[in-house]
VEXRO-360917 format. One record per atom (N, C-alpha, C): residue in three letters; y, z, x; atom name; residue number from 1. Coordinates in steps of 0.02 Angstrom, whole numbers, plus 32768, in hexadecimal, padded with zeros to 4 digits. Layout:
BEGIN
['ALA'; [Y; Z; X]; 'CA'; NUM]
...
***
This chain:
BEGIN
['MET'; [D048; BBC9; 7822]; 'N'; 1]
['MET'; [D06B; BB9E; 77F0]; 'CA'; 1]
['MET'; [D08A; BBCB; 77BC]; 'C'; 1]
['THR'; [D0C9; BBC1; 77AF]; 'N'; 2]
['THR'; [D0EC; BBEA; 777E]; 'CA'; 2]
['THR'; [D0F3; BBC6; 773C]; 'C'; 2]
['THR'; [D0F6; BBEC; 7707]; 'N'; 3]
['THR'; [D100; BBCE; 76C5]; 'CA'; 3]
['THR'; [D14A; BBCC; 76B6]; 'C'; 3]
['LEU'; [D164; BB90; 76AE]; 'N'; 4]
['LEU'; [D1AB; BB88; 76A0]; 'CA'; 4]
['LEU'; [D1B7; BB82; 7655]; 'C'; 4]
['PRO'; [D1F0; BB9C; 763D]; 'N'; 5]
['PRO'; [D200; BB93; 75F6]; 'CA'; 5]
['PRO'; [D20D; BB4A; 75E6]; 'C'; 5]
['GLN'; [D207; BB39; 75A7]; 'N'; 6]
['GLN'; [D20F; BAF3; 7592]; 'CA'; 6]
['GLN'; [D253; BAD7; 75A4]; 'C'; 6]
['ASN'; [D286; BB01; 75A8]; 'N'; 7]
['ASN'; [D2CA; BAE9; 75B6]; 'CA'; 7]
['ASN'; [D2DA; BAE8; 7600]; 'C'; 7]
['ALA'; [D2A8; BAEE; 762B]; 'N'; 8]
['ALA'; [D2B5; BAF0; 7674]; 'CA'; 8]
['ALA'; [D2C0; BAAA; 7690]; 'C'; 8]
['LYS'; [D2A4; BA78; 7671]; 'N'; 9]
['LYS'; [D2AA; BA34; 768B]; 'CA'; 9]
['LYS'; [D2F1; BA19; 768F]; 'C'; 9]
['PRO'; [D31D; BA22; 765D]; 'N'; 10]
['PRO'; [D361; BA07; 7660]; 'CA'; 10]
['PRO'; [D38A; BA21; 769B]; 'C'; 10]
['ILE'; [D375; BA58; 76BA]; 'N'; 11]
['ILE'; [D39A; BA73; 76F3]; 'CA'; 11]
['ILE'; [D39E; BA3F; 772C]; 'C'; 11]
['THR'; [D36A; BA17; 7732]; 'N'; 12]
['THR'; [D368; B9E3; 7766]; 'CA'; 12]
['THR'; [D3A3; B9B4; 7760]; 'C'; 12]
['ALA'; [D3B9; B9A6; 7723]; 'N'; 13]
['ALA'; [D3F1; B979; 7718]; 'CA'; 13]
['ALA'; [D432; B996; 7734]; 'C'; 13]
['LEU'; [D437; B9D7; 7736]; 'N'; 14]
['LEU'; [D473; B9F7; 7751]; 'CA'; 14]
['LEU'; [D47B; B9EC; 779C]; 'C'; 14]
['LEU'; [D444; B9DF; 77BE]; 'N'; 15]
['LEU'; [D446; B9D3; 7806]; 'CA'; 15]
['LEU'; [D46D; B994; 7817]; 'C'; 15]
['GLY'; [D46F; B965; 77E7]; 'N'; 16]
['GLY'; [D493; B927; 77F3]; 'CA'; 16]
['GLY'; [D4DE; B92F; 77E7]; 'C'; 16]
['THR'; [D4F2; B965; 77C6]; 'N'; 17]
['THR'; [D539; B970; 77B8]; 'CA'; 17]
['THR'; [D554; B9A2; 77EA]; 'C'; 17]
['LYS'; [D56F; B989; 7821]; 'N'; 18]
['LYS'; [D586; B9B6; 7856]; 'CA'; 18]
['LYS'; [D5D2; B9BA; 7854]; 'C'; 18]
['LEU'; [D5EA; B9E5; 782A]; 'N'; 19]
['LEU'; [D633; B9EF; 7823]; 'CA'; 19]
['LEU'; [D644; BA33; 7842]; 'C'; 19]
['GLY'; [D65E; BA32; 787F]; 'N'; 20]
['GLY'; [D66E; BA71; 78A0]; 'CA'; 20]
['GLY'; [D62F; BA98; 78B0]; 'C'; 20]
['MET'; [D633; BADA; 78AA]; 'N'; 21]
['MET'; [D5F9; BB04; 78B9]; 'CA'; 21]
['MET'; [D5D5; BB14; 7878]; 'C'; 21]
['THR'; [D596; BB02; 7875]; 'N'; 22]
['THR'; [D56E; BB0D; 7839]; 'CA'; 22]
['THR'; [D532; BB38; 784B]; 'C'; 22]
['GLN'; [D519; BB5E; 781C]; 'N'; 23]
['GLN'; [D4DD; BB86; 7828]; 'CA'; 23]
['GLN'; [D4A7; BB71; 77F7]; 'C'; 23]
['VAL'; [D46B; BB68; 7812]; 'N'; 24]
['VAL'; [D432; BB56; 77E8]; 'CA'; 24]
['VAL'; [D3F8; BB85; 77F8]; 'C'; 24]
['TRP'; [D3C9; BB89; 77CB]; 'N'; 25]
['TRP'; [D38E; BBB2; 77D7]; 'CA'; 25]
['TRP'; [D355; BB86; 77ED]; 'C'; 25]
['ASP'; [D333; BB9A; 7823]; 'N'; 26]
['ASP'; [D2FA; BB72; 783A]; 'CA'; 26]
['ASP'; [D2BC; BB85; 7813]; 'C'; 26]
['GLU'; [D283; BB68; 7826]; 'N'; 27]
['GLU'; [D245; BB72; 7800]; 'CA'; 27]
['GLU'; [D22D; BBBA; 7804]; 'C'; 27]
['ALA'; [D242; BBDF; 7837]; 'N'; 28]
['ALA'; [D22E; BC24; 783F]; 'CA'; 28]
['ALA'; [D25D; BC54; 781B]; 'C'; 28]
['GLY'; [D290; BC39; 77FA]; 'N'; 29]
['GLY'; [D2BF; BC62; 77D5]; 'CA'; 29]
['GLY'; [D2F7; BC7F; 7800]; 'C'; 29]
['ARG'; [D2FF; BC65; 783D]; 'N'; 30]
['ARG'; [D335; BC7C; 7868]; 'CA'; 30]
['ARG'; [D374; BC53; 785D]; 'C'; 30]
['LEU'; [D3AD; BC74; 7863]; 'N'; 31]
['LEU'; [D3ED; BC52; 785B]; 'CA'; 31]
['LEU'; [D3FF; BC30; 789D]; 'C'; 31]
['VAL'; [D408; BBEE; 789B]; 'N'; 32]
['VAL'; [D416; BBC8; 78D8]; 'CA'; 32]
['VAL'; [D459; BBA5; 78D2]; 'C'; 32]
['PRO'; [D487; BBB2; 7901]; 'N'; 33]
['PRO'; [D4C7; BB8E; 7901]; 'CA'; 33]
['PRO'; [D4BF; BB47; 791A]; 'C'; 33]
['VAL'; [D4DD; BB18; 78F7]; 'N'; 34]
['VAL'; [D4DC; BAD2; 790C]; 'CA'; 34]
['VAL'; [D523; BAB7; 790C]; 'C'; 34]
['THR'; [D52F; BA83; 7934]; 'N'; 35]
['THR'; [D572; BA67; 7938]; 'CA'; 35]
['THR'; [D574; BA23; 7917]; 'C'; 35]
***
């Protein structure tokens, strides 16, 4: 289990905004491309 910073939760909201190619960080801190 990793300790996430307090501001990590709002990243989930970005997953709903799929405008072109977007990159988000997963729980492990890896950069993941999403469409």
